C-alpha atoms as one frame of an Amber mdcrd trajectory, in Angstrom:
protein
  33.796  13.607 -59.871  34.938  10.052 -60.514  37.776   8.829 -57.906  39.804
   6.196 -59.399  40.610   2.762 -57.035  38.808   1.241 -54.513  36.780   2.732
 -51.757  37.989   2.566 -48.192  37.589   3.731 -44.732  38.912   7.300 -45.461
  36.170   7.898 -47.945  33.315   7.660 -45.108  34.698  11.034 -43.871  31.801
  13.653 -43.690  31.880  16.416 -45.741  33.622  19.548 -44.493  30.190  21.823
 -44.337  28.294  18.907 -42.280  27.825  19.818 -38.206  27.775  16.279 -37.052
  25.631  18.053 -33.846  22.780  18.810 -35.817  22.508  15.693 -37.657  22.976
  14.087 -34.145  19.779  16.328 -32.891  17.588  15.444 -36.034  18.066  11.489
 -35.857  16.976  11.821 -31.634  14.316  13.551 -32.056  11.616  11.202 -31.315
   8.840  12.575 -34.235   5.805  11.929 -31.589   2.968  13.697 -32.120   0.946
  15.221 -28.725  -1.821  12.717 -29.872   0.361   9.774 -29.998   1.835  11.000
 -26.697  -1.319  11.077 -24.737  -2.320   7.560 -26.029   1.333   6.021 -24.545
   0.388   7.712 -21.411  -3.395   6.534 -21.639  -2.136   3.187 -22.134   0.946
   3.161 -19.555  -1.736   4.116 -16.981  -4.209   1.574 -17.599  -0.965  -0.937
 -17.206   0.385   0.746 -14.161  -3.391   0.376 -12.775  -4.031  -3.311 -12.843
  -0.251  -4.376 -12.623   1.103  -1.826  -9.785  -1.676  -0.558  -7.574  -4.097
  -3.554  -7.426  -1.315  -6.357  -7.017   1.535  -4.031  -5.653   4.188  -6.499
  -3.942   2.992  -6.346  -0.501   0.691  -3.478  -0.392  -1.610  -5.351  -2.556
  -2.796  -7.567   0.688  -3.300  -4.362   2.749  -6.585  -3.179   1.157 -10.092
  -4.368  -1.344 -11.769  -1.457  -3.404 -15.118  -0.120  -3.180 -16.951   2.436
  -4.600 -19.847   3.722  -2.556 -19.049   5.642   0.719 -20.556   3.363   3.674
 -19.029   0.858   5.684 -21.276  -1.652   7.830 -20.643  -4.570   9.666 -21.815
  -6.244  12.660 -20.971  -5.268  16.540 -21.349  -7.882  19.437 -23.933  -8.610
  21.797 -24.351 -11.975  23.654 -28.010 -13.047  23.700 -26.909 -16.601  24.812
 -28.493 -19.862  24.000 -31.378 -20.969  26.134 -32.751 -24.471  27.164 -35.864
 -24.888  25.599 -38.925 -25.650  27.639 -42.474 -27.184  26.827 -44.405 -23.906
  26.533 -42.243 -21.141  26.022 -39.644 -20.185  23.206 -37.050 -17.675  24.451
 -37.176 -13.879  23.924 -36.653 -13.107  19.766 -33.052 -11.165  19.506 -31.388
  -9.750  16.142 -27.771  -8.808  15.402 -26.860  -5.230  15.779 -25.065  -3.495
  12.997 -22.499  -0.410  13.127 -20.474   1.581  10.623 -18.653   4.548   9.081
 -18.214   6.320   6.034 -15.022   6.673   3.766 -14.888   9.538   1.289 -12.909
  10.510  -1.836 -10.351  12.863  -2.687  -9.532  14.222  -6.401  -6.060  14.005
  -7.031  -4.045  14.982 -10.342  -0.652  15.370 -11.519  -0.097  17.499 -14.978
   2.664  17.636 -17.636   3.406  19.962 -20.082   5.868  20.675 -22.967   5.714
  23.545 -25.836   4.670  22.552 -29.423   8.509  22.954 -30.366   9.674  20.775
 -27.532   7.440  17.724 -28.957   8.705  18.330 -32.314  11.869  18.205 -31.107
  12.350  16.286 -28.076  14.525  13.247 -27.745  12.433  10.020 -27.204  14.401
   9.753 -23.917  13.571  12.705 -22.640   9.759  12.321 -23.204  10.085   8.722
 -21.715  11.624  10.066 -18.871   8.321  12.680 -18.230   5.991   9.628 -18.075
   8.459   7.538 -15.503   8.353  10.470 -13.228   4.315  10.257 -13.152   4.141
   6.844 -12.534   6.788   7.265  -9.772   5.078   9.525  -7.600   1.793   7.746
  -8.289   3.315   4.967  -7.030   4.772   7.096  -3.666   1.231   8.527  -3.575
  -0.422   5.299  -3.228   1.723   3.737  -0.766   1.685   7.014   1.038  -2.093
   7.251   1.574  -2.412   3.220   2.606   0.092   3.594   5.470  -1.184   6.968
   6.750  -4.737   5.311   7.311  -3.238   2.262   8.633  -1.190   3.949  11.379
  -3.644   6.801  12.087  -5.285   6.288  15.213  -8.048   9.105  14.749 -11.154
   9.597  12.315 -11.325  11.530   9.159 -14.930  13.480   8.872 -17.019  12.975
   5.631 -19.913  14.952   5.578 -21.193  15.026   9.073 -20.240  11.443   9.396
 -16.688   9.425  10.275 -13.917   7.597   8.668 -13.019   5.743  11.499  -9.370
   4.025  12.176  -8.715  -0.127  13.603 -10.600  -0.679  16.781  -9.340   2.566
  19.573 -10.937   1.770  22.831 -14.454   3.104  21.556 -13.162   6.703  20.905
 -14.700   6.810  17.432 -17.656   4.369  17.887 -18.966   3.685  21.186 -20.825
   1.287  19.949 -18.747  -0.638  18.649 -17.445  -3.967  20.149 -15.449  -6.350
  18.251 -17.043  -9.436  17.837 -16.492 -12.983  19.855 -13.820 -14.585  18.085
 -14.238 -18.587  16.824 -12.261 -19.957  19.827 -14.733 -17.780  22.149 -12.447
 -14.614  23.188 -14.748 -12.142  23.961 -14.104  -8.179  23.943 -15.553  -4.819
  24.984 -16.144  -1.390  23.316 -12.175  -0.320  25.082 -10.739  -2.500  23.154
  -7.843  -0.833  21.362  -5.301  -1.987  18.494  -3.289   1.130  18.895  -0.363
   0.490  21.488   2.145   1.914  23.343   4.967  -1.092  24.233   8.471  -0.854
  25.743  10.812   1.230  23.699  12.610  -2.026  23.665  11.950  -4.535  20.948
  11.212  -7.799  22.020   9.855 -11.322  21.267   7.341 -10.039  24.430   6.389
  -7.612  22.342   6.721  -8.849  19.381   4.223 -12.082  20.388   1.535  -9.535
  22.161   0.997  -7.790  18.649   0.663 -11.222  17.035  -1.805 -12.102  19.648
  -4.296  -8.795  19.767  -4.787 -10.557  15.770  -5.134 -13.984  16.469  -7.426
 -13.627  19.338 -10.019 -12.289  16.765  -9.651 -15.358  14.580  -7.465 -14.021
  12.116  -4.908 -17.175  11.898  -1.182 -17.226  10.310   0.763 -16.125   8.365
   0.724 -12.358   9.366   2.584  -9.594   8.066   4.598  -7.394   9.844   5.429
  -3.911   8.440   8.542  -2.366   9.533  10.757   0.673   9.560  13.725  -0.026
   7.116  15.654   1.893   9.754  15.218  -1.143  12.279  16.205  -4.027  10.238
  18.914  -4.960  12.198  17.074  -4.865  15.520  14.040  -7.440  14.189  16.875
  -9.455  12.349  18.654  -9.642  16.283  15.366 -11.078  17.369  15.772 -14.552
  18.738  12.598 -15.681  17.290  13.254 -14.454  13.489  14.487 -16.594  10.746
  16.586 -15.439   8.067  16.009 -16.608   4.725  17.339 -20.123   3.355  19.059
 -18.664   0.381  18.944 -21.015  -2.460  22.215 -20.523  -3.727  23.908 -20.929
  -0.679  24.869 -24.663   1.003  24.571 -24.378   3.960  25.554 -28.369   5.591
  24.654 -29.050   8.738  23.848 -25.938  10.744  21.685 -25.544  14.256  20.548
 -22.007  12.651  16.863 -22.020  11.508  15.858 -20.607   8.509  12.615 -19.876
   6.687  11.932 -21.931   3.661   9.795 -20.905   0.823  10.526 -17.411   0.892
  10.421 -16.026  -2.443   9.892 -12.068  -1.726  13.348 -11.148  -0.167  13.822
  -9.202  -2.886  10.667  -7.059  -2.641  10.958  -5.983   0.876  10.387  -8.970
   2.650  13.129 -10.146   4.685  12.712 -12.731   6.705  10.142 -14.140   9.420
   9.493 -14.143  12.690   8.213 -17.206  14.680   5.639 -16.573  17.565   3.392
 -19.043  19.053   0.533 -17.864  17.789   2.273 -18.608  14.302   4.759 -17.223
  11.413   4.889 -13.496  10.439   6.552 -12.672   7.610   8.658  -9.170   8.144
   8.212  -6.532   5.529  10.432  -3.208   5.525   9.692   0.147   4.452  11.518
   3.349   4.159   8.327   4.977   4.524   7.709   4.496   8.195   9.712   6.160
  11.196  11.788   4.198  13.447  10.301   3.327  16.403   6.736   2.217  14.653
   5.573  -0.890  13.729   2.260  -2.616  12.643   0.806  -5.974  11.904  -2.299
  -7.311   9.723  -3.245 -10.891   8.221  -3.476 -10.449   4.248  -6.019 -12.529
   2.587  -5.005 -11.875  -0.512  -5.596  -9.296  -3.062  -8.637  -7.100  -3.424
 -10.083  -9.369  -0.545 -12.632  -7.421   1.739 -11.308  -9.160   4.786  -8.029
  -7.068   4.019  -7.531  -4.609   6.637  -8.290  -1.389   4.670 -10.481  -0.089
   2.354  -9.589   2.154  -1.256 -13.175   4.121  -2.272 -13.195   5.471  -5.865
 -15.577   7.476  -7.729 -17.225   5.138  -9.925 -17.442   7.955 -12.648 -13.982
   8.531 -12.798 -12.588   4.933 -12.598 -10.156   3.162 -10.412  -6.808   4.416
 -10.290  -5.564   6.455 -12.471  -6.274   8.049 -15.844  -5.923  10.822 -18.692
  -8.160  13.644 -18.806 -10.210  13.145 -21.807  -9.470  15.799 -24.666  -6.369
  17.699 -25.902  -6.061  20.408 -23.391  -3.722  22.942 -25.481  -3.117  26.087
 -23.624  -1.087  27.343 -26.858   1.755  27.175 -26.895   1.588  25.047 -24.701
   0.396  21.167 -24.561  -0.186  19.971 -21.316  -1.246  15.998 -20.435  -3.370
  15.777 -16.831  -3.622  12.761 -15.221  -6.428  12.295 -12.302  -7.822  10.093
 -10.084 -10.165  10.327  -7.452 -10.195   8.202  -4.295  -9.373   7.902  -0.561
  -8.640   5.232   2.061 -10.408   3.954   5.205 -10.530   1.076   7.279 -12.446
  -2.038   6.161 -15.322  -4.190   7.666 -12.805  -5.822  10.311 -11.700  -2.890
  12.393  -9.476  -5.822  14.335  -7.613  -6.714  10.957  -4.821  -4.399  11.782
  -2.281  -3.210  15.100  -0.325  -0.305  14.877   2.608  -0.039  17.818   4.915
   2.786  18.974   8.135   1.992  21.164   7.633   5.150  23.325   8.398   3.067
  26.656   5.291   1.750  27.599   3.659   2.506  31.176   1.742   5.891  31.302
   2.907   6.619  27.300   0.429   6.927  24.824   0.439   5.759  20.789   1.258
   8.893  18.585   0.569   9.209  14.604   3.889   8.559  12.693   4.715  10.739
  10.153   4.760   8.882   6.893   7.210   9.699   4.226   5.332  10.907   1.023
   8.770  10.599  -1.220
């Protein structure tokens, strides 16, 4: 029926027999098929593997990757240099090596929906499922790396071992750290799992830095500390706060660290030691009274302290299990990875410290938070 006059806002009123909630539900339905959702998850995992796992802030400098089980490296024995005489050369010599294994373990995350849920779900609900899975993967990755870094005992791989950093010869009595370029020499009893005084001090931190420096690792170093101990570290006399670009400090006797651009990524300052600068990285995953230190050589560098071994048949990182997994009336997206973490070829590039009172105490492995 025609209505005389111009149309105004009152004419936008909905018919009395319409249910606005039903209309809203229809408009919010994503309309994505299961195949489209699978494709989104697969693409998201590929981007996550490259942009998160390999180059994850701070963690990217902790590890390198490999797809074989063995790690082999030289162990030092001094043969010396002999003066040449006319009728005799010195006895022939050759280098010695030792090594360890890194195993793999299979991991998975599964998302599931009913067919009707996929038909009716809002996009934000499905996006939340994917975001949850990626957050769990990130947490698990960080946990596995930190757990191996601070673990002082070996893991069994078949009849072999995946060993920790230099541990005083417990895991491998034949391992002797190589003589440093400066001439520092070591024995098989050299230990990078340290029990220090329960009070953090510049003396104890300097000793930890020296434990890396004496092996030829040069500054800058990275310290991993508990988030709960930030104020303790910031109170050290050799700690340097960032020089914030948005603050004018004018004349001040307080020294600050310039060029520090990772403050928002858990690096909150520098520690100045006699052996070079240490950037201080705080994480909530490490309990109080522990800290670690290492030299980051760059993402993927074989000299980094840890080594991630992945199964080449599965591929690096996380991947969507191929095929449409339908358990009528359910649809599931299964994601899997097959990897584990071990120590790299230089067992001196990592020091783990427990502030347990020193003296007759001993290092005890921390409980790393996994979530």
